[in-house]
Phi, psi and omega in degrees: 000315181296322178295323179292321178296316184296328178294329185275340185247340178259130176298146183302325183297319179293313177298316178298319177297320176298317177298323180294322179294313180300310186300316182296316178297319180295321176305315177299316176299315183283341174296316179294322186286317185274314175047083009263165166225110184260118175240106182290140180283153178053039173227184183272010182297324181291328175295317177296320180297317179298325183290333184272306191259347175253317186266344174065049186286343183262000173302136181254152178281009176226163174257127182219166177235074187298147173261323184227125183233137176247134176247095185262124192074060191281353173057236182262011172095010178296317174290327173300318178296321180298307179294324179298322180278325180280334179231068189300337184266006178268154168268134187231128170254119181260118184243127179214127190272335190267136193298308180298319173296319182296320182299325179283326171307310183299317183294309182296333185251005188301335181268356186268113190288337183264013185239130173251130180252134175229130176265103187195173172241132174294130186210173184269354176206179179280129184198172171258139187240147172248134174277126184250124180267108179268014173063042178246013183098179186299335182270001189253016179289130182245174180228148174220145179282142179235156176296158185302324185277356183268161178290142182219164182262316187217166175270152169281154173217137186261160183294318182291331175291320177299319179291319177296315178296331182297321185093359180268156178274334177229152165268112180290315176221136166236123177254134189229119172220079193235032168049043175105338178296346178299336175301306177296323187293327182262344174281336188231121169066011178296340182292340177291339185222340191297325181293347183251022179243135181262328181216133173240133176241114190223145168254123183265146191232056176295334178295343178258327187217118178299137168099003178303306181296321179297316176297320181295301186292330179295338180284345188259145163270104191290345173295342185256354186232147169253141182252135176230161175237133173230093187064238179270001186264135169263130181243123179251123182234131177301138183294330177299332179288330185281346182251351180276000000 
């Protein structure tokens, strides 16, 4: 109620300035903690940091001890840092397709013993992918599949192959922020891995590509899952986790 009242009487510019001040303070705190923490100036990095470490969009409504986590669309590794410090006994695979973001991911996560970094694009099959700059800032790079004879930037990697390589039976948490590629991911071959996932944290991009949400929710037996909303993230949790 207080938040609603404040929104009606406080100018948006003042609220945004307040968020910037809070975010800057928290950044300084985490810079000391992580050593290094690279936040590029005049990029979308600070907005991603804010959503994770200030607004808490990756907080889960349950307490778990995950063994295996996939960070799909890891960007500069801010989400990877969050998971690695919150769940230090887990093994994390961070996947990021775009070169400039991946180089920062490498730097941010280089001291984390439980993180494996992979420069690739999550896709529904083995393929060659082109990285597409949609002029939306550093967080807006997408991938698209190209024919074998065409120039390409990276190889695709599938979720089921990551799970097989890990040696684990289940993916405890998979986070997906892959700029519309979730449409292909859930329309094709998701039955190969979805039954072995316990928690999904995803940002859906219907505003970029029609049908992302439909493809995502159509892949689930909703009788087996509970849905939550955290900011821009949709969180799906297996019901059996909630009763154990």
